[in-house]
C-alpha positions in Angstrom: -70.8 45.4 12.2 -68.9 42.2 11.1 -65.8 43.5 12.9 -67.7 44.0 16.2 -69.2 40.4 15.9 -65.6 39.1 15.4 -64.3 40.9 18.4 -67.2 39.7 20.6 -66.5 36.1 19.5 -62.8 36.5 20.2 -63.4 38.0 23.7 -65.9 35.2 24.4 -63.4 32.5 23.3 -60.7 34.2 25.4 -62.9 34.2 28.5 -63.8 30.5 28.1 -60.1 29.6 27.6 -59.1 31.6 30.8 -62.0 29.9 32.8 -60.8 26.5 31.6 -57.1 27.1 32.3 -57.7 28.7 35.7 -58.2 25.2 37.2 -54.5 24.4 36.5 -51.4 25.5 38.4 -49.4 28.3 36.5 -46.2 26.1 36.7 -48.1 23.2 34.9 -49.2 25.6 32.2 -45.6 26.6 31.6 -44.2 23.0 31.6 -47.0 21.4 29.5 -45.9 23.0 26.1 -42.2 22.3 27.0 -43.1 18.6 27.7 -45.1 18.4 24.5 -42.1 19.9 22.5 -39.8 17.4 24.2 -42.1 14.5 23.2 -42.4 15.7 19.7 -38.6 15.9 19.4 -38.2 12.4 20.8 -40.7 11.0 18.4 -39.0 12.8 15.5 -35.6 11.4 16.6 -36.9 7.9 16.8 -38.6 8.1 13.4 -35.4 9.5 11.9 -33.3 6.7 13.4 -35.7 4.1 12.1 -35.8 5.8 8.7 -32.0 5.9 8.5 -31.1 2.4 10.0 -34.3 0.4 9.7 -36.5 -1.1 12.4 -34.3 -4.1 13.0 -31.0 -2.2 13.5 -32.7 0.4 15.6 -34.2 -2.2 17.9 -30.8 -3.9 18.1 -29.0 -0.7 19.0 -31.6 0.2 21.6 -31.4 -3.3 23.1 -27.6 -3.3 23.3 -27.6 0.2 24.9 -30.1 -1.1 27.5 -28.1 -4.3 28.2 -24.9 -2.2 28.8 -26.7 -0.4 31.6 -26.9 -3.7 33.6 -24.1 -3.7 36.3 -21.1 -5.7 35.2 -22.2 -6.2 31.6 -20.3 -3.2 30.2 -17.0 -4.3 31.9 -17.5 -7.9 30.6 -18.0 -6.6 27.0 -14.9 -4.4 27.3 -12.8 -7.4 28.5 -14.1 -9.5 25.6 -13.4 -6.8 23.1 -9.8 -6.5 24.4 -9.3 -10.3 23.9 -10.5 -10.0 20.3 -8.3 -7.0 19.6 -5.3 -8.7 21.0 -5.9 -11.7 18.8 -6.3 -9.4 15.7 -3.0 -7.8 16.7 -1.2 -11.1 17.1 0.1 -11.0 13.5 0.8 -7.3 13.4 3.9 -5.3 14.2 5.0 -5.3 17.8 6.1 -2.0 19.3 8.9 -3.4 21.5 12.2 -1.8 20.6 10.6 1.0 18.6 12.3 4.4 19.0 10.5 7.1 21.0 13.2 9.8 20.8 16.0 11.1 18.6 19.4 9.4 18.9 22.0 11.4 20.8 24.3 11.2 17.8 23.1 11.3 14.3 23.6 8.1 12.3 24.6 9.8 9.0 25.0 7.3 6.3 24.6 4.5 8.8 20.9 5.2 8.7 20.7 3.5 5.3 21.9 0.2 6.9 19.1 0.5 9.5 16.6 1.0 6.7 17.9 -2.1 4.9 17.7 -4.2 8.1 14.2 -3.1 8.7 13.2 -3.7 5.1 14.6 -7.2 5.3 12.1 -8.1 8.0 9.1 -7.3 5.8 7.2 -10.4 4.5 7.8 -11.7 1.0 5.4 -9.8 -1.2 6.6 -10.7 -4.7 3.7 -12.4 -6.5 1.9 -13.1 -3.2 -0.4 -10.1 -2.6 -3.8 -9.2 -3.9 -3.2 -5.8 -5.5 -0.8 -4.0 -3.3 2.2 -4.0 -5.7 1.3 -3.5 -9.4 4.7 -3.3 -11.1 6.4 -6.5 -12.2 9.7 -7.6 -10.9 11.5 -6.2 -7.8 12.2 -2.7 -6.6 15.8 -2.6 -7.8 15.2 -3.0 -11.5 13.2 -2.1 -14.6 10.2 0.1 -14.2 10.7 0.3 -10.4 14.1 1.7 -10.9 12.9 4.2 -13.5 10.2 5.8 -11.3 12.5 5.8 -8.3 15.1 7.8 -10.2 12.4 10.2 -11.5 11.2 10.7 -7.9 14.7 11.4 -6.6 15.4 14.0 -9.3 12.4 16.0 -8.1 12.2 15.0 -4.4 12.9 18.6 -3.4 10.0 20.1 -5.4 6.6 21.3 -4.3 3.8 22.3 -6.8 2.5 24.7 -4.2 5.3 27.0 -5.5 4.4 27.0 -9.2 6.6 30.1 -9.8 9.7 28.1 -8.7 9.0 24.6 -9.9 7.4 25.2 -13.3 8.5 21.7 -14.5 6.4 20.0 -11.9 3.4 22.1 -12.8 3.8 21.0 -16.4 4.1 17.4 -15.4 0.9 17.5 -13.4 -1.0 19.2 -16.2 0.2 16.6 -18.7 -0.6 13.6 -16.4 -4.1 15.0 -16.0 -4.6 15.6 -19.7 -3.3 12.2 -20.7 -5.5 10.5 -18.2 -8.5 12.5 -19.2 -7.9 11.5 -22.9 -8.0 7.8 -21.8 -11.3 8.5 -20.1 -13.2 10.2 -22.9 -12.2 13.8 -22.8 -11.9 14.0 -26.6 -15.2 12.3 -27.2 -17.9 14.8 -28.4 -20.2 13.7 -25.6 -17.7 14.9 -22.9 -18.3 18.5 -23.8 -14.6 19.2 -24.4 -14.0 20.8 -21.0 -12.7 17.9 -18.9 -10.2 19.1 -16.2 -8.8 17.9 -13.0 -5.9 17.6 -10.6 -3.5 15.1 -9.2 -4.0 13.8 -5.6 -2.4 11.6 -3.0 -4.5 8.5 -3.8 -8.0 7.2 -4.6 -9.5 8.2 -1.3 -8.4 11.9 -1.7 -9.7 11.9 -5.2 -13.1 10.6 -4.0 -13.1 13.0 -1.1 -12.6 15.9 -3.4 -15.2 14.7 -5.9 -17.8 14.5 -3.1 -16.8 17.8 -1.6 -17.0 19.5 -5.0 -20.4 17.9 -5.8 -21.8 19.0 -2.5 -20.8 22.6 -3.0 -21.8 22.6 -6.6 -25.3 21.3 -5.8 -25.6 23.9 -3.0 -24.8 26.6 -5.5 -27.0 25.1 -8.2 -30.0 23.9 -6.2 -29.6 25.5 -2.7 -29.3 22.0 -1.1 -28.2 22.5 2.6 -28.8 19.0 3.9 -26.9 17.0 1.3 -27.4 13.2 0.8 -25.6 10.8 -1.5 -26.7 7.4 -2.6 -24.2 4.5 -2.9 -24.4 0.8 -3.5 -23.3 -1.5 -0.7 -20.3 -2.4 -3.0 -19.1 1.2 -3.3 -15.7 2.0 -1.7 -15.6 2.9 2.0 -14.0 6.2 1.0 -17.5 7.5 0.4 -18.4 6.9 4.1 -15.2 8.8 5.0 -16.3 11.7 2.8 -19.7 11.6 4.4 -18.2 11.9 7.9 -15.8 14.6 6.9 -18.3 16.8 4.9 -21.5 16.2 6.9 -23.3 14.3 4.2 -26.0 11.7 4.8 -25.4 8.3 3.1 -28.2 6.2 1.7 -26.9 2.7 1.1 -28.7 0.5 -1.4 -28.2 -3.3 -1.6 -26.7 -4.6 -4.9 -28.9 -6.5 -7.3 -28.8 -10.3 -7.9 -25.8 -9.8 -10.2 -23.9 -7.8 -7.4 -24.2 -4.6 -9.4 -25.5 -1.2 -8.3 -29.3 -1.5 -8.3 -30.5 1.4 -10.5 -34.2 1.0 -9.5 -33.2 0.9 -5.8 -31.1 4.0 -6.2 -33.9 5.8 -8.0 -36.3 5.1 -5.1 -33.9 6.8 -2.7 -33.6 10.1 -4.7 -35.2 13.1 -3.0 -34.8 16.9 -2.9 -31.6 16.6 -0.8 -29.8 14.2 -3.1 -26.6 15.7 -4.5 -25.0 12.7 -6.1 -25.0 9.0 -6.9 -22.1 6.6 -7.4 -20.9 4.0 -9.9 -17.8 1.8 -9.8 -15.9 0.5 -12.7 -15.0 -2.0 -11.5 -16.0 -2.1 -7.8 -13.3 -3.1 -5.3 -15.1 -6.1 -3.8 -16.1 -8.2 -6.8 -14.5 -6.6 -9.9 -17.8 -5.8 -11.6 -18.5 -2.7 -13.7 -21.8 -1.0 -12.6 -24.3 0.0 -15.2 -22.8 3.4 -15.7 -25.0 4.4 -18.7 -28.2 3.7 -16.7 -26.8 5.6 -13.7 -25.9 8.5 -16.1 -29.4 8.7 -17.5 -30.8 8.7 -13.9 -28.4 11.5 -12.8 -29.1 13.6 -15.9 -32.9 13.2 -15.5 -32.8 14.4 -11.9 -30.1 17.0 -12.4 -27.7 15.5 -9.8 -24.1 14.5 -10.0 -22.7 11.1 -10.9 -19.2 10.1 -9.8 -17.5 7.1 -11.3 -14.9 5.3 -9.2 -12.3 4.2 -11.7 -9.5 4.0 -9.1 -8.9 0.4 -10.1 -10.1 0.4 -13.7 -8.8 3.7 -15.1 -5.6 2.2 -16.5 -7.1 -1.1 -17.5 -10.6 -0.8 -18.9 -9.7 1.7 -21.7 -7.0 -0.7 -23.0 -9.1 -3.9 -22.4 -11.8 -2.3 -24.6 -9.2 -1.7 -27.3 -8.2 -5.4 -27.0 -11.8 -6.4 -27.7 -13.1 -7.3 -24.3 -16.8 -6.5 -23.9 -16.5 -3.5 -21.5 -19.7 -1.4 -21.1 -19.3 2.4 -21.3 -17.8 3.9 -18.1 -16.3 7.3 -18.8 -17.1 10.9 -19.8 -18.6 9.6 -23.1 -21.6 8.7 -20.9 -24.0 11.6 -20.5 -24.6 12.4 -16.8 -21.1 11.5 -15.5 -19.8 14.6 -13.7 -16.6 13.3 -12.1 -14.1 10.4 -12.2 -11.4 9.2 -9.9 -8.5 7.0 -11.1 -5.2 5.9 -9.5 -1.9 6.3 -11.4 -0.2 4.3 -8.6 -2.2 1.2 -9.4 -2.3 0.0 -13.0 -0.8 3.3 -14.2 2.3 1.9 -12.5 3.2 5.3 -11.0 4.8 5.7 -7.5 2.6 5.2 -4.4 0.6 8.3 -3.6 -0.5 9.3 -7.1 -4.1 9.6 -8.3 -6.2 11.9 -10.5 -9.6 13.4 -10.0 -11.4 14.6 -13.1 -14.5 16.8 -13.7 -16.7 17.2 -16.7 -16.2 21.0 -16.7 -14.5 23.9 -14.8 -17.8 25.0 -13.3 -17.8 21.9 -11.1 -14.1 21.8 -10.4 -14.0 25.3 -9.1 -15.9 24.1 -6.1 -12.9 21.8 -5.2 -10.7 24.8 -4.5 -10.2 26.6 -1.2 -9.5 30.3 -1.5 -8.7 32.4 1.6 -8.7 36.2 1.3 -8.4 37.4 4.9 -5.3 35.6 6.1 -2.4 37.8 7.4 0.0 35.6 5.5 -1.4 36.8 2.2 -3.9 35.6 -0.4 -4.1 31.8 -0.4 -5.5 29.3 -2.8 -5.1 25.5 -2.8 -6.5 23.0 -5.3 -6.5 19.8 -3.2 -6.7 18.8 0.4 -2.9 18.9 0.9 -1.2 22.3 0.7 2.3 21.2 0.1 2.6 18.2 -2.2 5.5 15.9 -3.3 6.7 17.1 -6.7 8.7 13.9 -6.9 5.5 11.8 -6.9 4.1 13.9 -9.8 7.4 13.5 -11.7 7.3 9.7 -11.1 3.8 9.4 -12.4 4.6 11.4 -15.5 7.7 9.3 -16.1 5.7 6.1 -15.7 3.1 7.1 -18.2 5.6 8.5 -20.7 7.9 5.4 -20.4 5.1 2.9 -21.0 3.1 4.7 -23.6 0.1 3.2 -25.3 1.9 0.1 -26.4 3.2 -0.6 -22.9 -0.2 -0.2 -21.3 -1.8 -2.4 -24.0 0.7 -5.2 -23.4 0.4 -5.0 -19.6 -3.4 -5.1 -19.9 -3.2 -8.1 -22.2 -1.2 -10.0 -19.7 -3.4 -9.0 -16.7 -6.6 -9.9 -18.5 -5.3 -13.2 -19.7 -4.1 -14.2 -16.2 -7.3 -13.0 -14.6 -9.3 -15.3 -16.9 -7.1 -18.2 -16.2 -7.4 -17.7 -12.4 -11.2 -17.3 -12.8 -11.4 -20.6 -14.8 -9.2 -22.3 -12.2 -11.4 -21.2 -9.3 -14.5 -22.3 -11.2 -13.0 -25.8 -11.6 -12.8 -26.2 -7.8 -16.2 -27.7 -7.1 -16.4 -26.3 -3.5 -16.0 -22.7 -4.6 -18.1 -20.3 -6.7 -17.1 -17.1 -8.4 -19.2 -14.0 -7.5 -20.9 -12.4 -10.5 -19.3 -12.2 -13.8 -15.9 -10.4 -13.4 -15.3 -7.8 -16.0 -11.6 -7.2 -15.4 -8.8 -8.0 -12.9 -10.6 -8.7 -9.6 -12.0 -12.2 -9.0 -14.1 -12.8 -5.9 -15.0 -16.2 -4.7 -16.9 -17.9 -1.9 -18.2 -21.3 -0.8 -21.5 -22.9 0.2 -19.9 -25.9 1.8 -16.7 -24.6 3.5 -15.7 -21.7 5.8 -14.0 -19.5 3.2 -12.2 -17.7 6.0 -10.5 -20.9 7.1 -9.4 -21.3 3.5 -8.0 -17.8 3.8 -6.1 -18.6 7.0 -4.4 -21.6 5.2 -3.6 -19.4 2.2 -2.1 -16.9 4.6 0.1 -19.6 6.1 1.4 -20.3 2.6 2.4 -16.6 2.3 -0.7 -15.3 0.3 -2.3 -12.0 1.3 -5.9 -12.0 0.0 -8.8 -9.7 0.8 -11.5 -11.0 3.0 -15.0 -9.8 2.1 -18.5 -9.9 3.6 -22.1 -10.1 2.3 -21.5 -12.8 1.2 -18.4 -14.1 3.1 -15.8 -14.4 0.4 -12.3 -13.6 -0.7 -10.8 -11.9 -3.7 -7.6 -11.6 -5.6 -6.8 -8.4 -7.5 -4.5 -9.6 -10.3 -1.4 -7.5 -11.1 1.7 -8.0 -13.2 3.2 -9.7 -10.1 0.9 -12.6 -10.7 1.8 -13.3 -14.4 4.4 -15.9 -13.3 2.7 -16.8 -10.0 -0.9 -17.6 -10.9 -0.2 -21.4 -11.2 1.2 -21.4 -7.7 -1.8 -19.5 -6.4 -4.3 -22.0 -7.9 -2.2 -25.0 -6.6 -2.2 -23.6 -3.1 -5.9 -22.7 -3.3 -6.8 -26.3 -4.3 -4.7 -27.7 -1.5 -6.2 -25.3 1.1 -9.7 -26.1 0.0 -9.0 -29.9 0.3 -7.5 -29.5 3.8 -10.5 -27.5 5.1 -12.8 -30.0 3.5 -11.1 -32.9 5.3 -10.4 -31.1 8.5 -12.8 -28.3 9.0 -12.2 -25.9 11.9 -10.0 -22.9 12.6 -6.2 -23.2 12.6 -4.1 -21.9 15.5 -3.6 -18.2 15.2 -6.0 -17.8 12.3 -8.6 -15.0 12.1 -11.4 -17.1 10.6 -13.4 -17.1 13.9 -13.2 -13.3 14.1 -14.2 -12.7 10.5 -17.0 -15.2 10.8 -18.3 -13.7 14.0 -18.0 -10.1 12.7 -20.1 -11.0 9.7 -22.9 -12.5 11.8 -22.8 -10.0 14.7 -26.1 -8.1 14.6 -24.8 -5.1 16.6 -22.7 -3.3 13.9 -21.8 -0.7 16.5 -19.9 -3.4 18.3 -18.0 -4.3 15.2 -17.2 -0.6 14.6 -15.9 -0.4 18.1 -13.6 -3.4 17.6 -12.2 -1.8 14.4 -11.5 1.5 16.2 -9.8 -0.3 19.1 -7.7 -2.3 16.7 -6.6 0.8 14.7 -5.9 2.7 17.9 -3.6 -0.1 19.1 -1.8 -0.7 15.8 -0.8 2.8 14.6 
């Protein structure tokens, strides 16, 4: 009986629905749900954009896109962009006279003279660059000469062929093990399984750590729409990884001390979060993030924590031994799942050598690429590159073995002492302020009364190559062994530059201060991104 009543109600409802819909055209009935679906997708896209970029940035992007539709506006913007790019290129290499084809007759040994001539046209870098060159002296003597000889001895080798070049395989394993020991692998809290590989640099190490974390969390939690949370101060390599590996980035402003904001990061964690990031120290300001707190957060949510030690990996362990108050940063911290550190920076290895480490083999296995269906045979590769330069691995091994614990301790002592002297000297310049409380070898500084980028232009005219930063507008110097005998000159030139800008404010001819200043204030970040892409496309 109940079944009959239900059918009667259904048929009655169906009849009423047909009577109601009969007044509309059949085409309208077909198009209406499609239009509703379109509207729903549009609303979803708008809300997603606002959620990702915020209301302000979304409105700016929409406004700029609308303005560009006005006749003549797009061409005007393109012309202005070209002017800016041309000015940015004014101090870069010119392509006139560059070769575009092979010489008819090989130069044989004569090519070495051409190399010497080209090298002689490079700017003077000894003691004048922020970071860049980390070994003391010049490239013809001492430690430089040693790693160059080591490289040349193994320049023909490739660790892809482990069965042929067993020596290089041994060197890589030992570099990884020695680096891991510096970063807590023998601490009980590490779990005793720390492992890793050598890479071409900090960016590749970070890319591999992000890729491995993504795949590990997919296997562990089934996450298919991965997100990672980074502080604004985290290295741009994470953005590169996000673009390469289709990962959404949630960027969190730093706290009042310019450190990763643990509470802000916690608020961003959701079911798609695969990892969070800590830096020790961060590239912009030389500050060590609260790795212990980040580790507790990662452990409690069962997600990965990568620590960027690309700058600090061969300084902080020794600074701690020297008595500097360095907070925990390595695998002794519960929750840290991976670490990247560069041998070619303060490890004093040849350019193109870095190490990526993992807490255990279960995570590292997700770094590898194995191919079983290739007609060329079975294939497995541990890093992004297939073939790798065995000479670089040998050079890194030679650097670490030649220096030993005592060598790194002495280097760190000198770097830390000079860093503190530079920090003190900057603090004594009343027009400048130091950002945060630098933990190690990077000192960032800005000004409330001067255009700091005009100061940078004057320093550049004196041969200095500093890093320009934003949010806030500032500069930094990354102290290396090159500065041990040059720091007094740096401070003298900085004082003079500040005094000149104070007395005669305004951009100098050929300087980039107006561009840096405008880029920092430009609300349309897409425009800034376009300028960077145009600059890169024109300069490489």
